C-alpha positions as CSV (number, residue, x, y, z in Angstrom):
1,M,-2.6,69.3,-10.0
2,G,-3.5,68.2,-13.5
3,D,0.1,67.2,-14.0
4,S,0.0,65.0,-10.9
5,V,-3.2,63.3,-12.0
6,K,-1.8,62.8,-15.5
7,R,1.4,61.3,-14.1
8,Q,-0.6,58.9,-11.9
9,E,-2.7,57.8,-14.9
10,I,0.4,57.2,-17.0
11,Y,2.0,55.3,-14.2
12,K,-1.1,53.1,-13.5
13,A,-1.5,52.3,-17.2
14,S,2.1,51.3,-17.5
15,F,2.1,49.3,-14.4
16,K,-1.1,47.5,-15.3
17,S,0.5,46.4,-18.6
18,Y,3.4,44.9,-16.7
19,L,1.0,43.3,-14.3
20,K,-1.1,41.7,-17.0
21,A,2.0,40.3,-18.7
22,M,3.2,38.9,-15.3
23,F,-0.2,37.5,-14.5
24,V,-0.4,35.7,-17.9
25,F,3.1,34.3,-17.4
26,F,2.3,33.2,-13.8
27,V,-0.9,31.4,-14.9
28,F,1.0,29.6,-17.7
29,F,3.7,28.6,-15.2
30,L,1.0,27.2,-12.8
31,I,-0.6,25.1,-15.5
32,C,2.8,23.8,-16.5
33,S,3.8,23.1,-12.9
34,F,0.6,21.2,-12.1
35,T,0.9,19.2,-15.3
36,F,4.5,18.4,-14.4
37,F,3.6,17.3,-10.9
38,F,0.7,15.2,-12.1
39,Y,2.6,13.3,-14.7
40,I,5.8,13.0,-12.6
41,K,3.7,11.4,-9.8
42,E,2.3,8.9,-12.3
43,D,5.8,8.1,-13.6
44,I,7.0,7.6,-10.0
45,V,4.2,5.1,-9.3
46,N,4.9,3.3,-12.6
47,E,8.7,3.3,-12.0
48,S,8.3,2.1,-8.4
49,V,5.9,-0.7,-9.4
50,D,8.2,-1.8,-12.2
51,K,11.2,-1.9,-9.7
52,V,9.2,-4.0,-7.2
53,L,8.3,-6.4,-10.0
54,M,11.8,-6.6,-11.3
55,N,13.2,-7.2,-7.8
56,T,10.6,-9.9,-7.1
57,E,11.4,-11.7,-10.4
58,K,15.2,-11.3,-9.8
59,Q,15.1,-12.6,-6.3
60,T,12.7,-15.4,-7.1
61,E,15.1,-16.6,-9.8
62,S,17.9,-16.3,-7.3
63,L,16.0,-18.6,-4.9
64,K,15.3,-21.1,-7.7
65,E,19.0,-21.1,-8.7
66,Y,19.9,-21.6,-5.0
67,I,17.6,-24.6,-4.8
68,N,19.0,-26.0,-8.0
69,I,22.5,-25.7,-6.6
70,Q,21.4,-27.7,-3.5
71,Y,19.8,-30.3,-5.8
72,R,23.0,-30.7,-7.8
73,Y,25.1,-30.8,-4.7
74,L,22.9,-33.6,-3.2
75,E,23.0,-35.5,-6.5
76,G,26.8,-35.3,-6.6
77,I,26.9,-36.7,-3.0
78,G,24.4,-39.4,-4.0
79,N,26.5,-40.6,-6.9
80,H,29.5,-40.9,-4.6
81,I,27.7,-42.8,-1.7
82,S,26.0,-45.2,-4.2
83,R,29.4,-46.9,-4.8
84,Q,29.3,-48.7,-1.5
85,D,26.8,-49.7,1.2
86,L,24.5,-46.7,1.9
87,F,25.0,-46.8,5.7
88,C,28.7,-47.5,5.8
89,E,30.9,-45.4,8.0
90,D,32.5,-43.4,5.1
91,N,29.1,-42.3,3.9
92,I,28.0,-41.3,7.4
93,N,31.1,-39.2,7.8
94,L,30.5,-37.7,4.4
95,I,27.0,-36.4,5.2
96,K,28.3,-35.1,8.6
97,S,30.7,-32.9,6.7
98,I,28.0,-31.4,4.4
99,K,26.8,-29.1,7.1
100,K,30.2,-27.4,7.3
101,Y,30.1,-26.3,3.7
102,T,26.4,-25.7,3.0
103,K,23.2,-24.4,4.7
104,L,21.7,-27.8,4.5
105,E,20.9,-29.4,7.8
106,N,19.6,-32.8,9.0
107,V,21.1,-34.5,5.9
108,G,20.0,-38.1,5.8
109,I,20.5,-41.2,3.7
110,I,17.3,-43.2,3.2
111,N,17.1,-46.7,1.7
112,C,14.2,-48.0,-0.3
113,D,12.4,-49.2,2.8
114,G,12.3,-45.7,4.3
115,E,14.9,-46.5,6.9
116,S,17.1,-43.3,7.4
117,Y,20.3,-42.3,9.1
118,Y,21.0,-38.6,9.7
119,D,24.1,-36.6,10.1
120,N,23.3,-36.0,13.8
121,G,23.1,-39.8,14.5
122,A,19.3,-40.0,14.5
123,V,17.6,-43.0,13.0
124,K,14.0,-43.1,11.9
125,N,11.6,-44.5,9.3
126,V,10.2,-41.9,6.8
127,A,8.4,-44.4,4.4
128,H,5.2,-42.5,5.0
129,R,6.6,-39.1,3.9
130,E,5.4,-37.8,0.6
131,Y,8.8,-36.4,-0.4
132,F,10.4,-39.8,0.1
133,Q,7.7,-41.5,-2.0
134,E,8.1,-38.9,-4.8
135,A,11.9,-39.1,-4.8
136,L,11.7,-42.9,-5.2
137,K,9.9,-42.2,-8.5
138,G,13.0,-40.4,-9.8
139,K,11.9,-36.9,-9.1
140,R,13.7,-33.9,-7.5
141,V,11.5,-33.1,-4.5
142,L,10.9,-29.9,-2.6
143,S,8.5,-30.8,0.2
144,V,5.8,-28.6,1.8
145,P,6.9,-27.2,5.2
146,L,7.3,-30.0,7.7
147,E,7.4,-30.1,11.4
148,S,10.8,-31.7,11.9
149,A,10.8,-34.2,14.7
150,I,14.6,-33.9,14.8
151,A,15.2,-30.2,14.8
152,G,11.9,-29.2,16.3
153,E,11.4,-26.7,13.5
154,T,9.3,-26.2,10.4
155,R,11.6,-26.8,7.5
156,I,11.6,-27.5,3.8
157,I,13.0,-30.9,2.7
158,L,15.1,-31.2,-0.5
159,A,15.3,-34.8,-1.7
160,V,16.9,-36.5,-4.7
161,P,17.0,-40.2,-5.8
162,I,20.3,-42.1,-5.4
163,Y,21.2,-44.1,-8.5
164,N,23.7,-47.0,-8.7
165,Q,26.0,-47.7,-11.6
166,Q,23.1,-49.5,-13.4
167,K,21.0,-46.3,-13.1
168,E,18.7,-48.0,-10.7
169,I,17.2,-46.1,-7.7
170,I,18.6,-47.6,-4.5
171,G,17.6,-44.9,-2.0
172,V,17.1,-41.2,-1.4
173,L,19.3,-38.5,-0.1
174,G,17.7,-35.5,1.6
175,G,18.4,-32.4,3.6
176,S,16.5,-29.6,5.1
177,Y,16.9,-25.9,5.5
178,D,14.8,-23.1,7.1
179,I,13.3,-20.8,4.6
180,G,11.1,-19.2,7.2
181,N,13.1,-16.0,7.1
182,L,12.7,-15.4,3.4
183,N,13.7,-11.8,3.7
184,K,17.2,-12.8,4.9
185,I,17.5,-15.5,2.3
186,V,16.4,-13.6,-0.9
187,F,15.3,-10.1,0.0
188,K,17.8,-9.0,2.6
189,N,19.3,-6.3,0.4
190,I,16.0,-5.0,-1.1
191,Y,14.4,-1.9,0.4
192,G,16.5,-2.3,3.6
193,G,14.5,-5.4,4.5
194,K,11.3,-3.4,5.1
195,G,9.1,-5.7,2.9
196,S,7.6,-9.1,3.6
197,A,8.1,-12.1,1.5
198,F,6.0,-15.2,1.5
199,I,5.3,-18.3,-0.7
200,V,1.7,-19.3,-1.5
201,S,0.2,-22.2,-3.4
202,K,-2.0,-21.6,-6.5
203,D,-5.1,-22.0,-4.3
204,G,-3.8,-19.2,-2.0
205,R,-2.6,-21.2,1.0
206,L,0.5,-19.9,2.7
207,I,3.4,-22.3,2.2
208,A,6.2,-20.3,3.8
209,Y,6.5,-16.8,5.1
210,D,9.0,-14.5,6.7
211,I,9.4,-14.9,10.4
212,A,9.0,-11.2,10.9
213,F,5.8,-11.2,8.8
214,K,3.9,-8.1,10.1
215,N,0.4,-9.0,9.1
216,K,-0.7,-11.6,11.6
217,K,-4.3,-11.6,10.3
218,I,-3.3,-13.1,7.0
219,L,-1.6,-16.0,8.9
220,Q,-4.9,-16.8,10.6
221,A,-6.9,-16.8,7.4
222,E,-7.6,-20.0,5.4
223,S,-6.0,-18.4,2.4
224,I,-4.9,-15.0,1.2
225,Y,-8.0,-15.0,-1.0
226,S,-10.3,-15.2,2.1
227,Y,-8.2,-12.6,3.9
228,F,-8.4,-10.2,0.9
229,A,-12.2,-10.7,0.7
230,E,-12.9,-10.5,4.5
231,Y,-11.0,-7.3,5.0
232,D,-12.0,-5.7,1.7
233,V,-8.3,-5.4,0.7
234,L,-9.1,-6.1,-3.0
235,S,-12.3,-5.6,-5.0
236,T,-14.2,-8.7,-6.2
237,D,-12.9,-8.2,-9.8
238,K,-9.3,-7.8,-8.7
239,L,-9.5,-10.8,-6.4
240,Q,-10.8,-12.9,-9.3
241,S,-8.0,-11.7,-11.5
242,L,-5.5,-12.6,-8.8
243,R,-6.9,-16.1,-8.6
244,E,-6.7,-16.6,-12.4
245,K,-3.1,-15.3,-12.4
246,F,-2.1,-17.7,-9.6
247,T,-3.8,-20.6,-11.3
248,K,-2.2,-19.9,-14.6
249,Q,1.2,-19.3,-13.0
250,K,1.5,-15.7,-14.3
251,N,3.5,-12.9,-12.8
252,G,2.2,-9.5,-11.9
253,Y,1.2,-7.2,-9.1
254,M,-1.7,-5.7,-7.2
255,T,-2.2,-2.5,-5.3
256,L,-3.5,-3.2,-1.8
257,N,-5.4,-0.7,0.3
258,Y,-5.9,-1.4,4.0
259,N,-6.3,0.8,7.0
260,N,-5.8,3.9,4.8
261,K,-2.4,2.6,3.7
262,T,-1.3,1.6,0.2
263,S,1.1,-1.2,-0.6
264,Y,2.1,-3.3,-3.5
265,I,2.2,-7.0,-3.7
266,A,4.3,-8.5,-6.6
267,Y,4.1,-12.2,-7.4
268,Y,6.2,-14.5,-9.5
269,P,5.8,-18.2,-10.1
270,L,8.5,-20.4,-8.6
271,K,7.4,-23.2,-11.0
272,I,8.1,-25.7,-8.2
273,N,5.0,-27.5,-6.8
274,D,2.9,-24.7,-8.4
275,W,4.1,-22.3,-5.8
276,I,4.2,-18.5,-6.2
277,M,6.7,-16.1,-4.6
278,C,5.0,-13.0,-3.2
279,Y,6.6,-9.8,-2.0
280,N,4.7,-7.1,-0.2
281,I,6.1,-3.6,0.3
282,D,4.5,-0.2,1.4
283,A,4.1,2.2,-1.5
284,D,5.8,4.9,0.5
285,V,8.9,2.7,0.9
286,A,8.9,1.6,-2.7
287,Q,8.7,5.3,-3.9
288,E,11.2,6.6,-1.3
289,S,14.1,6.9,-3.8
290,Y,11.9,8.9,-6.2
291,T,10.3,11.3,-3.7
292,V,13.4,13.6,-3.8
293,I,12.3,14.6,-7.3
294,I,8.9,15.8,-6.0
295,S,10.6,17.6,-3.1
296,L,13.0,19.4,-5.4
297,G,10.1,20.3,-7.7
298,Y,8.2,21.9,-4.8
299,L,11.3,23.7,-3.7
300,L,11.9,25.1,-7.2
301,F,8.3,26.1,-7.5
302,T,8.5,28.0,-4.1
303,L,11.7,29.7,-5.2
304,F,10.1,30.7,-8.5
305,V,7.1,32.3,-6.8
306,L,9.4,34.3,-4.4
307,V,11.6,35.5,-7.3
308,L,8.4,36.5,-9.2
309,L,7.2,38.6,-6.3
310,V,10.6,40.2,-5.9
311,L,10.6,40.9,-9.7
312,L,7.1,42.4,-9.6
313,Y,8.1,44.7,-6.7
314,T,11.3,45.7,-8.5
315,I,9.3,46.5,-11.7
316,F,6.9,48.6,-9.6
317,N,9.7,50.7,-8.2
318,I,11.6,51.0,-11.4
319,N,8.5,52.0,-13.3
320,K,7.6,54.6,-10.7
321,K,11.0,56.1,-10.8
322,H,11.1,56.1,-14.6
323,Q,7.8,57.9,-14.8
324,K,8.9,60.5,-12.3
325,N,12.1,61.2,-14.3
326,L,10.3,61.3,-17.5
327,L,7.8,63.9,-16.3
328,E,10.7,66.0,-14.8
329,Y,12.4,65.8,-18.2
330,V,9.2,67.0,-20.0
331,R,8.9,70.0,-17.6
332,K,12.3,71.4,-18.5
333,D,13.5,73.3,-21.6
334,A,15.9,71.2,-23.6
335,L,18.4,74.1,-24.1
336,T,18.3,76.1,-20.9
337,G,17.6,73.2,-18.5
338,I,15.0,75.4,-16.6
339,K,11.3,74.8,-16.3
340,N,9.5,75.6,-19.6
341,K,6.6,78.0,-20.1
342,E,3.9,75.3,-19.9
343,T,5.3,74.0,-16.7
344,L,5.5,77.5,-15.2
345,K,2.0,78.1,-16.3
346,I,0.8,74.9,-14.6
347,L,2.7,75.7,-11.5
348,G,1.4,79.2,-11.4
349,K,-2.2,78.0,-11.8
350,H,-1.6,75.4,-9.2
351,K,-0.2,78.1,-6.8
352,K,-3.1,80.4,-7.5
353,E,-5.6,77.6,-6.8
354,Q,-3.8,76.9,-3.5
355,E,-3.9,80.6,-2.5
356,I,-7.7,80.9,-3.3
357,K,-8.3,77.8,-1.3
358,Q,-6.2,79.1,1.6
359,E,-8.2,82.4,1.6
360,K,-11.4,80.6,1.7
361,I,-10.2,78.5,4.6
362,S,-9.0,81.7,6.4
363,G,-12.3,83.6,5.7
364,T,-14.3,80.7,6.9
365,A,-12.2,80.5,10.0
366,L,-12.6,84.2,10.8
367,G,-16.3,84.1,10.2
368,D,-16.6,81.3,12.7
369,M,-14.5,83.0,15.2
370,F,-16.2,86.5,15.1
371,P,-19.8,86.0,13.9
372,E,-21.4,88.5,16.4
373,Y,-18.8,91.3,15.6
374,F,-19.5,91.2,11.8
375,F,-23.2,91.1,12.5
376,E,-23.1,94.3,14.6
377,L,-20.7,96.0,12.1
378,S,-23.1,95.3,9.3
379,K,-26.1,96.6,11.3
380,N,-24.3,99.9,12.2
381,L,-23.4,100.5,8.6
382,E,-27.0,100.2,7.6
383,D,-28.1,102.7,10.3
384,V,-25.5,105.3,9.1
385,K,-26.9,105.0,5.5
386,K,-30.3,105.7,6.8
């Protein structure tokens, strides 16, 4: 009996030591894991934002380069047609061929009076158009979106002055193209086309936007500033910061929160007409390529906990078996291999205790079974003595 209690005490003390060590290790691992997940999430947010900024800058520069190529192309055509009458048949045929090799449409030759002839045969006067007036001053011009009477669409007009051999301006050459679908033009390979691109002026007015622009409310607002203020998308301080950045033609980003959804809006100045290219993407989409890290982290954490539980169970069984074997070894004589004197003494004592206990149980049982018999027997013996 005492040996059994002693063995249990030894086993419990040993197991508690293992348990304490495992508990300390597990707590340490939890602290490290939570710290890791906290900082890795911060890194993912920072990395995803940096990537959105980089993509916006890169694609904006691509759009600017594309526009510059169109300018140079128009200027080259202008140098050629200036050698003869602007509206001669050769020049008309030339502008008709431009559409085959570029994305420019509605290419037109305009004289200094504003009379124009287009590649589709249309003739009209555009003397009142701002882009024409600015081009006559010797400037490259990118117009605000116009309702084209020819194509029946909203388009951007590119216009350059036409110089003669004496470097005098004798007309304007212009063409249009649709930048309504900005995603397909500059962001088609970014995030699978899930974002929205739009161009705004420094005062927040929408200049051009993607035809699949999801947020229709922003289209109805006077400016993106009024939209952000009305729907509490940005705080007052952040909205003021955004105004200052747009006015100063600075690049950056903002985190937007609307309808319990977080998104990023990155912006980069086009440096054309004080316009700013903006790109809006959901945070979940921007972080999608990084979420596999978090998923793997959670998977490893779960596997570690399972392994720890299995290890704890294994230690429990091994320790139990070890303690049992150790006590068996102590009970036997090292030379003979049979139970030693101390063990036999303990076993004998234990056996005697069991016998006494059994006798008490038997006596109690008999007394319960024959109480009246023993009472009468006791009474008769007393009468005989008398």
